[in-house]
N, C-alpha and C positions, 0 to 999 in steps of 0.2 A: 480504457487506461492504457491499452498497448499500441496505442497510435504512433507515438514516438519511436518506441522499439522495432515495430513493426517496419516503419520507413527506413530505419538503419539497416535491420536485416536484409530489406530487399535490396540496399546497396552494397551487400556483400560482408558486412561486419559479422562476425561470428561471437566474439565475447564482448558482450556490451556490459560493463560494470556500473551498476546503479548505486548511488551513495548518498546516504543521510546520516545526520547527528542527532544526538539526544542529550540533553544536560545542560545546554547553552546558558540557560538563564538561573541556574541553580546556586545557591549559596554554599553549598557542600558538595564535594565528590567531584568525580572526574567528569570531562566530556568525552562521550562515547560515539564511535562512528561505526557504520558498517558499509561494506562494499559487497554486492552480490551479482552473481551471473546466473539470471534464470534461463531455462531451457527456451528454445525458439518456440513461440506460439502459445507457451503455457501460461495460463491464467489461474491463479487460486481464487475461488470465490471467497469473499468477505475481506480480502486485502485491501486497506485503506491506510490512510494517514493514522499512525498509532495513537495519536492524541483524540481521535474519535472513536476508539475502540475501548471497551471495558477490559479490565485485567485479564478476566477469564477468557475472553475471546481472543485477547494477545497471546496468552500462553498456548492455546490451541492452534493458532496460526504459526506461531514460532516453531513448533513441531513439524508443521506440514511444510512450511518453507524450508526448513532443514533438510527434509526428505526430498523435496522437488530440486533444490539449487544445484546448478552445476558447480558452483565454487562460492565460497564465503570468506570474507577477511573482516577482522574486528580491529579497529584502532581506538587509542586511548590515550588522553593526555591528563595527568593528575592535577590537582589543585595548585601545587607549586608551579607547574609549568604555565598554567593559567595566569598566576599572579605574575610570573615574570615577562610572558610575552604578549599578554592579553588573551582574550577568549576568542576574537577572529582568527588570530594567528594560530592558536592552539587547536582551533576547530580544524582549520586548513591541514595543519601538520597530521591531526589525527586522520584526517581522510586520506591523505597520501600514505598513511602507515597502514590502513585498511586496505589500501589497493596492494601495497608491498605483501600483506598477509593473505591474499586472495589464494586459497587453496581448495582442491576438489575433495571429494570424498576418501581418495586414496591418500591424500596428503602430497599431491603434486602441485607444484606452483604453478598458477594460470595468471598469464598476461593479459589483460584486456585490450582490444584494439580500438574501442571507444569507451568513453566514460559520460555517464550522465549524473549530475551533481543537482542537489536542491539549493539552487542560488549561488552557490558559491563558486568562483573560479579558481582554479589549482594551476600551480605553477608545475606542470608537467608536459612531457613530450607527445603524450598521447592525446589524440583528439577529443575535444570535450563539448558538451552542451550544457549550460547552466540554465535551469529551468526554476522559474519562480513558483512557489508552492507547488513545486515538483512531488511531493509526497501525497498531494491530492489528484494529481492529474497522471501521474506515471506508475505504474504497476510495480517495475522494479524498485523504484526509490520507495514507494510505500511498503514494499517486503523490506528493504533494509531499514525503514524506520522502525519496523516491528522488532527485527533482530536486535537492533541498537537499544531500543527502550526495554525490552525483557532483559537484556544482559545488564543494562544499568540498573534498573528496578532492583533485580537479585542482588547486586552489589551492595546496594543501599540497604537490603533486608539484612545483609550481613553486619554492616556497619550499626545497624539499630541494636544488635546483640552487644556491640562494645560501648555504644554512646547512648542508652535507653533513654535517657532524659531529652534527646531532641526529637525522639519518635521518628526517625528516618523510615522505618517501613511504612508509615502513613504518609508523609509530605516528601520522600525520595530526594531530600535536600533542597526543596523549592523554597520561597520565602514566605511560607504560610504563618498565621497568627501564632500558632503554638509553636513554631520554630523560632521565630522572631522573639518571642517571650523567653524561650530557653536560652536563647542568646544572650539576652539581657541580663539573665539570672545567673547563668554559668560562665558566661563567655565561649570565645570561639576553642574548637580542638583543631587538632592537625588536619582534618580532611576538610576544614572551612577554607574559602577562597577570601584570603584577607583583603584583597582589592575590591571584592563586592560588599564588605562589611562596613566600610568607612561611614555611611550614612547612619547606619544603625548604632554603631558603636560611638559616632560622635553625638547622637542624641542621648545615649546613656551617661556620656561625660558631661554635657550640658546640664542633664536632670540632676547630677550628683552636686552641682554648685548652686541648686535653688533651695 
């Protein structure tokens, strides 16, 4: 999983920022991104696409990655932004924000000289490579996916305390059966993405006329 980064290190690139997002398909909550610069040649055993890992394993790797990383930056676009500019544009904006937020452990800003993204092409001046399924083939992107996933999951755990009827701690804002049932019963709250709910709420409206 270091093949791509190694080729870039061999070409003289020092700070390679690897970027991934989490929460793209959710009905509620923000889309969260992470940009991460890992030390040259370092690979953390167990790092993989965050979706393929258990929550317990992600939490362990989250701490290991934070300890190892040269720099980490997190970006976030809330549900209102997703509704206003659509999820694709919001994701790209959050990825650019993550790059801007890259800091080392002392809080110093790090400007990458190359960017690797999971599929998305960004409007940036830094050289970039956009890798399909990057979180499964690139160590740095997989590490970024874990940081983003754990960060967002913890946000949704906090939202669960405010809106317990939606069971956000369990579904993390995704359109699970229990989440949809809660939406039909209670309606949306401020962290729901209204543009993602049209079909669900339309079904509710149609049923009210039956």
